C-alpha positions in Angstrom: -17.6 149.3 114.6 -15.1 147.0 116.0 -13.2 148.5 118.9 -9.5 147.5 119.4 -8.7 145.4 122.4 -6.8 146.7 125.5 -4.5 143.9 126.8 -2.9 144.7 130.3 0.9 144.2 130.7 2.6 141.9 133.3 3.4 144.9 135.4 -0.5 146.0 135.5 -1.4 142.5 136.3 1.1 142.3 139.3 -0.5 145.4 140.6 -4.1 144.4 140.4 -3.2 140.8 142.2 -1.4 143.0 144.8 -4.4 145.5 145.0 -6.9 142.4 145.6 -4.5 140.9 148.3 -4.8 143.9 150.5 -7.7 144.0 153.3 -10.3 146.6 153.6 -8.4 148.1 156.4 -5.3 148.5 154.5 -7.4 150.2 151.6 -9.0 152.4 154.0 -5.6 153.6 155.6 -4.4 154.1 152.1 -7.2 156.1 150.9 -7.3 158.1 154.0 -3.3 159.1 153.8 -4.0 160.1 150.2 -7.0 162.5 151.1 -4.7 163.9 153.7 -1.9 164.8 151.3 -4.5 166.1 149.1 -5.9 168.4 151.6 -2.6 169.4 152.7 -1.6 170.4 149.1 -4.9 172.5 148.6 -3.8 174.6 151.5 -0.1 174.9 150.7 0.7 178.5 149.5 4.3 178.7 147.6 6.0 182.0 148.0 9.2 183.1 146.6 11.8 185.4 148.1 14.9 186.0 146.3 18.3 185.6 148.3 19.9 188.6 147.3 18.1 191.9 148.4 18.1 194.6 145.9 19.2 197.9 147.2 
């Protein structure tokens, strides 16, 4: 069986090239930032309080 070939678009190639230019420190800082956001979202609690109180 032949599998279809996947080609990258120009935008995806540009993102890959930009990623390769980043240093290890920049990659670590970005990963740390994303991890902190993920942890905050896990702990977040959404509550709903209506504006109008029913008598």
